[in-house]
C-alpha positions in Angstrom: 1.0 -6.2 17.9 1.2 -9.9 19.0 -1.7 -12.2 19.3 -1.7 -14.8 22.0 -4.4 -17.5 22.4 -4.6 -19.7 25.5 -6.4 -23.0 25.6 -6.6 -26.1 27.8 -8.3 -24.7 30.9 -11.2 -26.5 32.6 -12.5 -28.1 35.8 -10.3 -30.7 37.5 -10.3 -32.4 40.9 -7.6 -31.8 43.5 -4.5 -33.8 42.7 -5.3 -33.8 39.0 -3.4 -32.4 36.0 -4.0 -30.0 33.1 -1.9 -28.7 30.3 -2.4 -25.1 29.1 -1.3 -24.0 25.7 -0.5 -20.6 24.3 -0.2 -20.0 20.6 1.6 -16.9 19.5 1.2 -15.1 16.2 4.9 -14.4 16.0 8.2 -16.1 16.6 9.0 -16.8 20.3 12.6 -15.8 19.6 11.3 -12.2 19.1 10.7 -11.9 22.8 13.0 -11.8 25.9 10.8 -14.5 27.4 7.3 -15.9 27.6 5.4 -16.2 30.8 2.3 -17.6 32.5 0.4 -15.5 35.0 -2.8 -16.1 36.9 -5.5 -14.1 38.6 -7.8 -15.5 41.3 -11.1 -13.7 42.2 -10.4 -10.7 44.3 -6.6 -11.0 44.0 -3.9 -9.3 41.9 -2.5 -11.0 38.8 0.6 -12.9 39.7 3.5 -14.5 37.9 3.6 -18.3 37.8 6.4 -19.3 35.4 8.5 -18.0 32.6 10.9 -19.3 29.9 13.5 -17.1 28.3 14.6 -16.9 24.7 17.5 -19.1 25.7 15.3 -21.7 27.3 16.0 -20.9 31.0 12.9 -21.6 33.1 11.8 -20.0 36.4 8.9 -20.6 38.7 7.3 -18.9 41.6 7.3 -20.7 45.0 3.6 -21.8 45.1 4.0 -23.9 41.9 7.6 -25.1 42.1 7.9 -28.8 41.7 4.3 -29.1 40.4 4.2 -26.9 37.2 6.4 -27.2 34.2 6.7 -24.5 31.5 8.0 -25.5 28.0 7.8 -24.4 24.4 7.6 -25.6 20.9 9.6 -23.0 18.9 8.6 -24.5 15.5 5.0 -23.9 16.3 5.4 -20.7 18.4 3.6 -22.3 21.3 4.3 -22.3 25.0 2.9 -24.8 27.4 2.2 -25.0 31.1 1.9 -28.5 32.5 0.1 -28.3 35.9 0.3 -31.4 38.1 -0.9 -32.1 41.7 -3.4 -29.2 41.4 -4.8 -27.7 44.5 -8.0 -25.6 45.0 -5.8 -22.5 45.5 -4.6 -22.9 41.9 -8.1 -21.9 40.8 -7.7 -18.7 38.7 -7.8 -17.3 35.2 -4.4 -18.2 33.6 -2.9 -15.7 31.1 0.0 -16.1 28.7 2.2 -13.1 28.1 5.3 -11.9 26.3 8.0 -10.4 28.5 10.4 -7.6 27.6 12.4 -8.2 30.8 12.3 -10.2 34.1 8.6 -10.2 35.2 7.9 -7.4 32.7 4.8 -8.5 30.7 3.9 -6.6 27.5 1.2 -8.4 25.5 -1.5 -10.6 27.0 -3.8 -13.4 25.8 -7.5 -13.5 26.7 -7.0 -16.0 29.5 -8.3 -19.4 30.3 -10.2 -20.5 33.4 -8.8 -23.2 35.6 -11.0 -24.5 38.4 -9.7 -27.1 40.9 -12.6 -28.5 42.9 -14.1 -31.8 44.0 
């Protein structure tokens, strides 16, 4: 069992930035990839970004050019830098381990991001 702990969410104005962190209890190299997902009220959970064991990153269209996923392998931590935030980015953001492309396995508890003026 892997423990994932997200942090860094909060309230931010449109156009602002936030950085989310996800601390894992095990080595990131144990997993095919790490990913960030989000779930807005009344909507299904959706993939946002992922970073593979080899460091290859991928992003879904709504966040391309605005969000950056990165990792600190020494500290087993994954980050999501979110820039130029929009109200439609408001959601609970979850960190996950992936066993394949867009195949989440373990989840964190989530962190709320609210973009509002």
